[in-house]
Each structure stands twice: as C-alpha cells, then as structure tokens.
DRENDO-183620 format. One record per atom (N, C-alpha, C): z, y, x; residue in three letters; residue number from 0. Coordinates in steps of 0.2 Angstrom, whole numbers. Last residue first. Example, Ala and Ser with C-alpha at 12.3 -4.5 7.8 and 13.67 -1.06 7.14 Angstrom:
# DRENDO-183620
> 35	-11	64	SER	1
> 36	-5	68	SER	1
> 39	0	64	SER	1
> 39	-28	66	ALA	0
> 39	-22	62	ALA	0
> 39	-16	66	ALA	0
This chain:
# DRENDO-183620
> 4	33	33	SER	87
> 6	40	31	SER	87
> 10	39	25	SER	87
> 0	22	47	LYS	86
> 1	23	39	LYS	86
> 5	29	39	LYS	86
> -16	24	56	ASN	85
> -9	24	54	ASN	85
> -5	26	46	ASN	85
> -28	15	59	VAL	84
> -27	19	54	VAL	84
> -19	20	55	VAL	84
> -35	4	65	GLY	83
> -32	11	69	GLY	83
> -32	18	65	GLY	83
> -38	-6	59	LEU	82
> -44	-3	56	LEU	82
> -43	4	60	LEU	82
> -25	-13	62	LEU	81
> -32	-15	64	LEU	81
> -38	-11	64	LEU	81
> -17	-6	54	SER	80
> -16	-4	62	SER	80
> -22	-7	65	SER	80
> -18	-8	42	LEU	79
> -22	-4	43	LEU	79
> -21	-1	51	LEU	79
> -15	-23	42	ALA	78
> -23	-20	41	ALA	78
> -23	-14	44	ALA	78
> -1	-20	46	LYS	77
> -6	-23	50	LYS	77
> -13	-22	50	LYS	77
> 3	-15	33	ALA	76
> 2	-9	39	ALA	76
> -2	-13	45	ALA	76
> -1	-26	24	LEU	75
> -4	-21	23	LEU	75
> -5	-16	29	LEU	75
> 9	-35	31	ARG	74
> 2	-36	30	ARG	74
> -2	-32	28	ARG	74
> 22	-29	26	LYS	73
> 20	-30	32	LYS	73
> 12	-32	35	LYS	73
> 22	-28	13	LEU	72
> 20	-21	15	LEU	72
> 19	-22	22	LEU	72
> 23	-41	9	GLY	71
> 17	-37	8	GLY	71
> 16	-32	12	GLY	71
> 37	-42	14	GLN	70
> 32	-46	18	GLN	70
> 25	-43	15	GLN	70
> 42	-33	5	ASP	69
> 41	-34	11	ASP	69
> 37	-37	17	ASP	69
> 38	-40	-7	TYR	68
> 36	-33	-5	TYR	68
> 36	-31	3	TYR	68
> 36	-50	-16	LEU	67
> 38	-51	-9	LEU	67
> 36	-45	-6	LEU	67
> 30	-50	-28	GLY	66
> 39	-48	-28	GLY	66
> 41	-47	-21	GLY	66
> 16	-53	-30	SER	65
> 21	-59	-30	SER	65
> 28	-55	-31	SER	65
> 12	-43	-27	ALA	64
> 11	-45	-33	ALA	64
> 17	-51	-35	ALA	64
> 12	-42	-13	CYS	63
> 16	-38	-17	CYS	63
> 15	-41	-24	CYS	63
> 6	-55	-10	LEU	62
> 13	-55	-8	LEU	62
> 16	-50	-11	LEU	62
> -7	-48	-13	GLU	61
> -4	-56	-17	GLU	61
> 3	-57	-15	GLU	61
> -7	-38	-4	THR	60
> -8	-37	-11	THR	60
> -6	-43	-15	THR	60
> -9	-46	7	GLY	59
> -2	-42	7	GLY	59
> -2	-40	-2	GLY	59
> -19	-54	6	THR	58
> -13	-58	7	THR	58
> -10	-53	6	THR	58
> -28	-43	5	ARG	57
> -29	-48	1	ARG	57
> -22	-53	1	ARG	57
> -26	-37	19	SER	56
> -28	-34	14	SER	56
> -25	-38	7	SER	56
> -32	-49	28	LEU	55
> -23	-47	26	LEU	55
> -22	-41	20	LEU	55
> -44	-48	26	ASN	54
> -40	-55	24	ASN	54
> -32	-52	24	ASN	54
> -47	-33	30	THR	53
> -48	-37	22	THR	53
> -43	-44	21	THR	53
> -46	-36	44	ALA	52
> -41	-32	40	ALA	52
> -43	-34	32	ALA	52
> -54	-46	47	ASP	51
> -48	-47	47	ASP	51
> -43	-43	44	ASP	51
> -65	-38	45	SER	50
> -63	-45	41	SER	50
> -58	-47	41	SER	50
> -63	-28	53	TYR	49
> -65	-27	45	TYR	49
> -63	-33	42	TYR	49
> -65	-25	67	SER	48
> -60	-30	63	SER	48
> -57	-29	55	SER	48
> -77	-20	70	PRO	47
> -76	-26	72	PRO	47
> -70	-31	69	PRO	47
> -82	-8	57	SER	46
> -74	-10	63	SER	46
> -77	-17	63	SER	46
> -89	-4	47	GLN	45
> -93	-7	54	GLN	45
> -88	-9	58	GLN	45
> -82	2	37	GLN	44
> -84	-7	36	GLN	44
> -88	-8	42	GLN	44
> -72	10	36	ASN	43
> -72	8	42	ASN	43
> -75	1	42	ASN	43
> -70	17	23	ALA	42
> -73	20	29	ALA	42
> -72	16	34	ALA	42
> -65	8	16	ASP	41
> -71	10	14	ASP	41
> -75	14	19	ASP	41
> -52	4	22	LEU	40
> -57	-1	22	LEU	40
> -65	2	21	LEU	40
> -45	18	19	ALA	39
> -46	13	26	ALA	39
> -52	9	26	ALA	39
> -44	14	4	LYS	38
> -49	21	9	LYS	38
> -52	17	17	LYS	38
> -36	5	5	SER	37
> -42	3	1	SER	37
> -49	9	3	SER	37
> -25	10	10	LEU	36
> -28	5	15	LEU	36
> -36	3	11	LEU	36
> -19	18	2	GLN	35
> -22	21	6	GLN	35
> -27	14	12	GLN	35
> -17	6	-8	LYS	34
> -20	14	-9	LYS	34
> -24	17	-3	LYS	34
> -7	0	-3	GLN	33
> -14	-3	-5	GLN	33
> -18	4	-5	GLN	33
> 1	11	-2	MET	32
> 1	6	6	MET	32
> -9	3	2	MET	32
> 7	12	-14	HIS	31
> 5	18	-10	HIS	31
> 0	13	-3	HIS	31
> 9	-1	-19	MET	30
> 5	4	-22	MET	30
> 2	8	-17	MET	30
> 21	-3	-10	CYS	29
> 15	-8	-10	CYS	29
> 9	-4	-11	CYS	29
> 30	6	-14	GLY	28
> 26	7	-7	GLY	28
> 21	2	-8	GLY	28
> 33	2	-28	ILE	27
> 29	11	-25	ILE	27
> 27	9	-17	ILE	27
> 37	-10	-24	ALA	26
> 32	-10	-28	ALA	26
> 27	-3	-27	ALA	26
> 48	-9	-8	GLY	25
> 45	-12	-15	GLY	25
> 39	-10	-17	GLY	25
> 49	8	-1	SER	24
> 47	2	0	SER	24
> 48	-2	-8	SER	24
> 44	23	6	GLU	23
> 45	20	2	GLU	23
> 45	10	2	GLU	23
> 39	30	18	ASP	22
> 45	28	18	ASP	22
> 46	23	11	ASP	22
> 27	35	10	ALA	21
> 25	32	15	ALA	21
> 32	27	17	ALA	21
> 31	44	1	LEU	20
> 30	38	-2	LEU	20
> 28	32	5	LEU	20
> 33	56	11	ALA	19
> 40	52	6	ALA	19
> 38	45	2	ALA	19
> 20	59	13	PRO	18
> 25	55	17	PRO	18
> 29	52	15	PRO	18
> 15	63	-1	GLY	17
> 12	59	3	GLY	17
> 16	55	9	GLY	17
> 28	68	-11	SER	16
> 23	68	-8	SER	16
> 21	62	-4	SER	16
> 33	65	-28	LEU	15
> 34	64	-21	LEU	15
> 27	65	-18	LEU	15
> 30	68	-40	PHE	14
> 31	73	-36	PHE	14
> 31	73	-31	PHE	14
> 25	57	-46	GLY	13
> 21	61	-46	GLY	13
> 22	66	-41	GLY	13
> 38	50	-49	VAL	12
> 36	47	-44	VAL	12
> 28	51	-41	VAL	12
> 43	57	-61	GLY	11
> 46	59	-54	GLY	11
> 41	56	-47	GLY	11
> 34	49	-70	VAL	10
> 33	57	-69	VAL	10
> 36	59	-61	VAL	10
> 40	38	-71	LEU	9
> 34	39	-69	LEU	9
> 32	45	-66	LEU	9
> 53	41	-75	ALA	8
> 53	37	-70	ALA	8
> 46	39	-67	ALA	8
> 48	46	-88	LEU	7
> 52	50	-83	LEU	7
> 52	47	-76	LEU	7
> 45	33	-94	ALA	6
> 39	36	-91	ALA	6
> 44	44	-88	ALA	6
> 56	27	-94	ALA	5
> 51	24	-90	ALA	5
> 47	29	-87	ALA	5
> 64	33	-103	ILE	4
> 66	33	-95	ILE	4
> 60	31	-90	ILE	4
> 55	31	-114	THR	3
> 57	38	-112	THR	3
> 60	39	-105	THR	3
> 57	16	-115	LYS	2
> 51	20	-114	LYS	2
> 52	25	-111	LYS	2
> 70	17	-119	LEU	1
> 69	14	-114	LEU	1
> 61	17	-110	LEU	1
> 71	24	-131	MET	0
> 74	25	-125	MET	0
> 72	24	-120	MET	0
C-alpha cells in the first residue's frame, strides 16, 4: 500500500510543469533547481563567476541532502544568479 502511494506521488510530480516546480520548496524544489543549475554550469564554464557558482552549488546540494531545504535553495538560487540565469 505504501509503495503504491509513493509511486502515485512520483507520477504526480511528472505532470507538473517547469514553472510550477520552480515555486516548490523542500526536496522537490532542491531537485529541480539542482538540475537547472547543472545545465547552467555546463553552459557557462567560461563565466568569471563559475568557481563561486560551483562552490555555492556544492554547498546548496549538501544542505538540501541534509534536509535544510530553504538554506540549500538559497545557495542554489545565488549560484544561478551568479551565472546570469533566472530560476524558472
């Protein structure tokens, strides 16, 4: 029963659009922003802020993994900002 509920919850997440996920907090928000940041880092390797953004990405990911989602999301958002990417 619990596995069924978890599976349905994951399927439901698949139906959310990008903008809807951007407003998410918690683990889902962290996963979405980490994915967006990964793409931004790949696309902006020559940015003068690349090193700082990478460090913020690492810290944000660690905070999210520790359950400190709000703090992690702030670091991830700052990293995106340093790369000139608006979080979507």
